[in-house]
N, C-alpha and C positions, 0 to 999 in steps of 0.2 A: 080177398075180406073174409076167407075163409080160416086164413090161417090165424089172423088178426082175432078171430072171433075165439080160436080155440087158446090162444094162450090168456083172452079174458077170463072164459069158461073154466079153466083149469089153472087159475094164478095162481092159488093155495099150494096145490098139489106141485109145481111148476118150482116155487118160491122155498120149497121145503129142500126140493131137488136141489135148486143153487146153491141153498144156504148151505147145502150139508158137504159144500168142498172150497177150502179156502182158496182167494186170491193165488196163493205161490203154490199151490198146488195145479190149478187151472193154467198161471200164467208163468208157468216157468222157464219159457222158450223165450221170452223176453224181456224177462224181468231186470235183467241184466243193462237195459239201457234208464230203467227204471229211474235212481239215484244222483242221476244227471240232471234229471226235468225237478225232480222234488227237493235238491240241494236251491235250486232261483224260488226266493221266498216269495216273489211274482206269478209264480208260473199260473198259467191255467189250461187247463182240462176238462176236457169233455168227454162222454161216454154215450155211446150212441147205442141203445139198445140195453140199458143200463137195466131192466129186470125188476129184480127183487133190492136192487139196492146193496149186493155184497162188495162190488170192485171199488163204488165211488166210495161206502163207507170202509175201508181197508186205504183207501188212499186220501180221505179227508184223514183219518185218525193217523195217518204218517206223515201229512204235511203239518198237523199241528205237534206232535209229539217231534220235530226236525228242529221246528220252528219255534215252539214255545208263541210268547204274546206278539213274535213279530211275523207271525204266519197270514200273507195274505193273498196266500194261492186262492185261487177260484175253480172251482169245481163245479161244472154244467153236465147236469143227466136229462139226458131223453129217454123215454117208453111207451109207444105209444099206445098198448094195450091198457088200459085205465085200470084194469083190476090191479097189475103188476105194479102200475105208477103207486097205487097207495101203499101197495104194502112196502115198496120201496122206498117211500117218504117214511112211511114209522120205521124202517128198518136204520135209516140216516138222521131220524129225529136229534134235534139237538146239533147236529154238526153241521159244516157250514159248505153244503151240497146246494145247489139253487134244481130244482126241479123243473124240467119245461117240456108243454104238450105238444109235439111235432115230431116230422115223419120224415125218413128219407123218402125221395130223394132230391127235395128242394130244402128241407131245411130252414122255409122262409123266417118262422123264429127266431131261431139261432142268428141265421147272415142277420137277422134285424139287431140284433145286442150290438156289433159292429167290433167284434171281439175276435182276435187271431187267438189259435191254439200254441204250444206247446207241446201238446200230447193229444191225439185224437183215437180213440178205441172202438173196435167195432169187435164186440166178440158174440162169431155165432148169429151174425146179420144178414150177411151177406147174400147168403143160395135163399135166402127168401124176397128177392128182387128179380126178375127177368132182365135181359143182356140188356136192354136197353136202361134199364133203370139201376142196373148196376153203376152203366156208362156216366149217367146222368148224375149220379151220387158219386162217383169221384171229380168228376168233374167241380162240383158243388164243394166236396170237402178239400181241395186243390186252393179254393180262395179263403177256406178257414183257417191252412195253417198256416203258423206263423216263419220266418226265415228259419232254414235249422230245426222245426218242430215234425214230431214224426207224426208216423198215422200206422197204427198197427191195427190190422183186416187176419180176424183166423175164420180159417175155413172149414165149413162142415163138410165133411165128406161121406156121404153114404145116406141111402133113403129115409123115409119117416116110413111110418107104420098105424101112425094115427091119425092120419088126414091133414095132417100138414104140409104143405106146399116147398119142394125145396126143386130149386131151378137150378138150371147146370151153371158150371163157373168154370168161363174159359179163362185158366191161370194166365198163358203166354199172350190175349188181350188183355188182360187185366196189367200183367208188368206192362207191354207195348204203349198200353192209355196210360200210364204212371208215367213213364219216362219222357213222355211226349207233354207231357204239365209239368215238368221238373221236376220230377219226383224219382231216386235212386231206390234200388231195392238194397236194403243192408242186414236184412233178415228173411231167410226164404226155410221154413225150418220142417218136416215131420213129425207128425207127435200121437201118441195112444189118448185114448180115450179115459178123460178123466174120472168117469164113473163107469169103467170097465165095460162098455158095452163094444162088445167084439166087431160089431158089426158097424162100428165107427171112429174114423181116426178122424184125423183135425190137421190142417196145415196153418201155420205164423208167418205170413207175409207183414215186415217193417219197410214203410217205404220214409225216405228223409228227403223232407226239399231244401233243395243245391244249394249250396252259399256261392 
């Protein structure tokens, strides 16, 4: 709850920080997988921890640009910090993005949509869950991803100095559990911090539902 409150209390400052970088700058490592998803005019995309809406805005605009009037791509955004979600909704105003008030690991409201997703994005989310929640979350995601769909998880490596809690991430356990859930790792890549913080690095894992 302390971390959740931090995001609400600092929503404006954090939104400015997030929006200072582009989707391409933050997600360069896995973006080569994106065209094949966007090419499908009926693709369904879920962004968990959508924050200020930077990523879903980019994806919605790309979908419209790609398909014009034939665009049936559905984009869902989940941000449990209400103050950030309000900013995110303003960022994506007039775009085809559906915001849902939900949270990991259960995602009970998203699950009730009875939709499977071709892309599920979790950017800088995983470290806010403890080991049990991480395990439960991956179980949930495995039920929501479509056959052949992708789950993209970016892992933040580095401690917080502002009061937020970062739980340990056991990459070996995460990958082993994913494999047991019929998910293959198709990308495992380290990258520097887009905000140039020397004490923070990132790892991107992309899982694909086995055919």
